N, C-alpha and C positions, 0 to 999 in steps of 0.2 A: 200291035206293039205292046210289049209287057209294061205293066204299071210299076213304077218304082215304089219300093217298100219304104215307108217313113222311118226315119232314124229313131223315133220314140219307140216304135214297135220292136225294132232290132234290139234296142237297149233293154226293153222289158223281157224279151226272150233270153238274152244273155244273163239277166239277173235271176230268172227262173232256173236256168241250167246251173248257175253257181249255187243257188240255194239247195237244189237237189243233191249236188256233189257234197256240200257241207253236211247235209242231213245223213247221207250214206256214210261219210267218213266218221261222223260222230257215233253212228250206230256201230260201225266196225270197231272203233276204239272202245266203246262200252263193252262189246263182246270180248275183246282182248283182255280188258281189265278184269272183267268177270271171270274169265278163264284163269288168269293169273291168281286172283284171290282164291278161286276154288282149288288151284294147285297148291297154294300155300297152306291150305287146311289139311293137306296130305303129306306123308313122309314115308320114305322108303324104309322098309324093315331092315334091309341090309346095312343101312347107315346107323342103326341104333344098337345099343347094348341092352338087352332085356334079360333080367334074371328072375328066378322064381323064389319067392320068400319061403323060408323053411324054419324049423325049430332046431336049435343046436347050441353049441358052446361058443362064447366069445371071450377071447383073452383080450380084455380092453387095454387100450393104449392111448397115449397122448402123442401128438405129431410134433416133431421138431425139424428144423432145417439143419442140414449137415454139409460138410465139405471133406472130401477125401484128402488125407495128408500122409506123407511118409511115416511109417511106424517109428523110424529114427531119423532125426534131422538135427544137425549141429551148426550153429552160427559161429563163425570164427571172427572175432573182433581184434582190432589192433590194440595191443597193450600200451602203446606209447603214441605220442603226437609226433608225426614224422611225415615222410612222403614216400610214394611208391617209386622204386628204382627200376624194377624189372618184373615181368609177369611170365610165368613158365607154363601155365595151363589155361584152358578155356572152358566155359560152361558146357556141360555135357560129357566131359572127359571122365573116364573111369580111373580112379586114383587108388593107390595102395597106401597102407599106413606108412607115414614118414616121407611121403612124396612132397618135395618143395612145390608150393603153389605160386608164391611171388616173393620178391625181395624188397625189404624196406631199408631206408637210410638209417643205419645204426650208429653213426658217428657220435651223436650226442649220448646215446645209450651206453656206448662203450666208455666214454669219458666219465659218465656218472658211475658206472660199475667200477672203474679203476679208483675213483675217489672213495667209494664205500669200502673197497678192499683195503685201501691204505688206512682208512679210519679204523677198520676192524683190526688190522695189524698193530696200529698204535695202541688200541685198547688192550691187546694181548701183551704187548711189551710193558705197558703200565702195570698190569696185574703181576707179571713175572717180577718186575722190579720191586713192587710192594711186598710180594711174598719173600723175596730175598732180604730186603731191609728188615722186615718183621722177624724173620728167622734169625738174623744176626743179632738184633736187639734182644730178643727173648733168650737167645743162647748166652749172651753176655750177662743178662740179668740172672739167669739160672746159675752161671758161674759165680757171680757175687754172692748168691745165696749159699752156695757150697762153701765158699771161703768164709763167709760169716758163720756158717754152722760149725766149721772147724774152730773158729775163734771162740764161739760159745762153748764148745766142748772143752777147749783148753782152759778157759776161765773157770768152768765148772770143776775141773780137776784141781785147778789151783786153789779154788775156794775150799774144797774138801781138805786139801793138804794144810792150808793155813788154819782151818778150824781144828784139825787134829793137833797141830803144833801148839795152838793156843790152849788146848785142853791139857797138854803136857807141860805147859809153862814155858815153852821155848819160843812162843810167838807173842804177838801183841794184839789187842782188840782193834787198834786202829788199822792194822794191816788187813785183818779179816774184813773190816767194814769197807776198806778200799777195794779189795778184790771182789767183794760181794756187789759193790756198786758197779764195777766194771762188767761183772757177769750179767747183772740185770739190764744194764744199758745195751750190751751186745745182744741179749735175748730179745729185747724190744725191737732193736734194729733188724734182727732176723725176721721177726713177725711182720715188720713193716715191709721188708723186701718180698716176703712171700705174698702179702696182699697186693703189692705193686705188680708182681708177676701175674697174678690172677686177673687183675684189672687190665693190665696191658695186653694180656692174651685175648680177653674178651673184646676190647676196643679194636685191636688189630685184626681179629677174625671178622668183626663187623665190617671194617674197611675192606677186607679182602672179598667178603660176600657182595658188598656194593660194587666193587670193581668187576667181580665175576658176573654180576647181573648186567652191568653195562656192556661187558663183552658178549654175554648171551643175547642181549638186544641187538647188538651190532651184528652178531652171527645171523640172527633171524632176518635182519634187514638186508644183509648181504645175500642170504639164500633167496629171499623174495625178489631182490633185484636181479639175481642170476636167473631165476625162473622167468621173470618178465623179459629179460634179454633173450632167453631161449625161446619164449613164446613169440617174440618178435621175428623169429625166423619162421615165417608162416609155412606150416606143413600140414598135410592131412593127418588127423589124429587116428584115423582108421580107414580101412578099405570101404569105399563108397563111390557115389556119383557126385561130381562137382556140379551143383545146380546154379551157382552164382559165383562170380568173381569180379572184383573191381579191377578192370584192366586199363585204367587211365594212368599211364606212366607219367610221373611228375606231379600228380595230384597230391595236395596236402590233405592229410587225414588226421582226425582228432583221436585222442585216446578213447577207446571204447567203441569206435566207429566200425561198422560191419565191413569186412573186406572179402569174405567168402562164405559160402554155405555148402555143406555136403549132406547127402541124404542117401538112405538105403531105399532104392526104388523097386525092390523086389517084395517088400512087405509094406502094408498100409494100415492106417487107422482112420477113424472118422472123428472130426471135430464138430460137435453139435452146438446149437444155440436154441434156447426156448425162453418164452416170457417168464419173468420171475414169479408170476402168480402160480406157476406149477413147481416151484422150487422144492416143496415138501414131498413131491412125487419123483423127483430126480435124485436118486441115491446111488452110491457106489454099490455095484453088484447087481443092479437092476438089469434084467434081460432086455435086449433090443432087437429090432429087425430093421436093417437098412435096405431101402429099395433103390436100385440103380437100374433104370429101364424096367425090364421084366424080371431082373435078378433080385432075389431076396436073400440077404446075407445076415445071419444071426450073429449076435455079439453080446457084450456085457459092458456096462459103464464102469470105467476104471478110475475116473477122476471128475470131481465137480468143483468149479471155482467157488470159493466161499463168499465172494462179493458179486453184486449185480452191477452191470454197466449199462446205463441207458435203458433200464428195464429188462435187460436180457441176462440170463445165466448161461455160461459156457460149460461144456462137459466133453469128455473124451470117451470114445468107444473102441474097445479091442474086438476085432472081428475074429470069428472062429476060422474063417477062410480068408486070411489076410493077404494071400497071394493070388486071389481070383483074377483071371485075365481081364475082366471088365474094369478093374480098379485103375484109376489114373489120378495122379496128384492134381488137386484143384477141382476135380469133378464134383458138382453139386448133387445132393441126394436128399431123399426124405428119410428121416429117422423116426421109427415108432418105438417108444419106450413102454414096455409092458407093465401094467399096473395091477390088474385084477382079473379073475376068472369068473364068468357068469354062465351058469348052465340053464338049459331049457328056455332060451329066449327066442322070440321071433327075430329073424335077421335077414338082411338083404345084402347084396354085394356092395362094397365101397366103390366110390367113383368120384368124378369131378363135381358132382352136385353137392357133396357133403362138405360143410364148412364148420361143423361143430354141432353139439346137441342143440335141438330146437325144433320148431315147426317148419315144414317144407310143403310146397305144392309139387307133387310128383305125378307123372302120368302112369296110370295103371291100365293094363290091357284087359278090357272087359269082354271082348269077343275076338274072333280071328283077325278082323280088320279094323278094330276101333280102339283108340286110346282115349281115356277120360282123365282129366285132371282131378286130383284128390288131395285134401289136406291131411298130412301125415306128421306125427310127432316122433322124432328120432332121438335116441339117447347116445351112449358112448359108442366107440368104434375101435377097430384096430386096422392094420394095413389091408385086411381082407374083407371084413364084414362091418355092418352098421346095425346097432340094436334098434328094433322097431317097438315103440312104446304103445302106439295105437294108430289105427287108420289102415293097416294092411294085415291080412290074415295069411297064415301059411298056405302055400299053393298058388297064391295070386302072383301074376307076373308084373314086374315093375321095370320101367325104363331107368337105367342108371347112367345114361349119357347126359351130357350138358344140353339142356333143353331151354336155355335162356332166350333163344330167338323165338320160341313159341309161348312166351309168358302171357301174351294176350289171348291165347286160344284155350278154350275149355275142353275141346274135343279135337282129335286128329284122326285122319283115316290112314291106315297102313296100306301101302301099295307094294 
């Protein structure tokens, strides 16, 4: 009869088997971890961009952010406070010059226009009446002068006659003095009338000029009101694409509020922004290269805003090829503003590793299958090259890919 194995022995055997399994599992895990760590020290050559340093020319540039915008875009604002009555078009429609886009409530505008027209007509009537009254008054005054001149002439002849009679003994001295007094009085009255005519003419001409000025102001006010009234008939100012329209019928809109936007989507420009620390290098006429994907479009700065906003200066770029098929409104891009030309410098390809002039840790290929980290000092750049100040010699091969995940490694194996 078989002897029964004690429970203590069975338990010890189970514990030994369990310990052996744990030791084997730990060893296997250590092997796996070691293999993973070894694999992390290597990198596939096909996953990297490796360039060869050389000597050449760098057209240095500064990097800015940009956004593609239509070369022509016009915002249409409501010239009056009113509400939308009817909408004729929708965003995306192609419109020609003069095409009605929407209709505003113009009742109040029409009332105001009629009031200003009546006011202008009243000013014109007042001026016409003043001119008529002035002409009548000055004509009467001129007639009085003519009559007085005739009286002076008659008295002058009478005075000469009395003086002649007095010299012949047929007249008297009293009569001569009487006629002479009448003559002098008439002559003075004539001079007074002439001065009055001059003064009245000047005063009345000044009154007419004032009334004419009031009429001119009223005419300009009427013209401006008529222009505003005409602008309130919202139409496309030229042939373009309607990119936005306020289609909320019945909505109250304020004077100056945007109601539509049209743009020419066949030609584009780039609106750029850069830190104001570079403002002295952003000038009108500076050549640029705009990178959109792999496309590089040359252009020139046409406008720079005079003021900085939140530490940023804005500028506009006119593209040489402004109808390139890759251009889309709102598309973000990198803009390189060309600043200087440097000859015979050591250079490497630009890439995501470059964040500006300074010292970098880059991987250099020292053999067919080995990459070694090296401290390198880099200078200025453009969209294509980066200037090497020290640490890399012409002919050496450098990794230009983003290697941030290998920042803890000093050497990597190429697989």
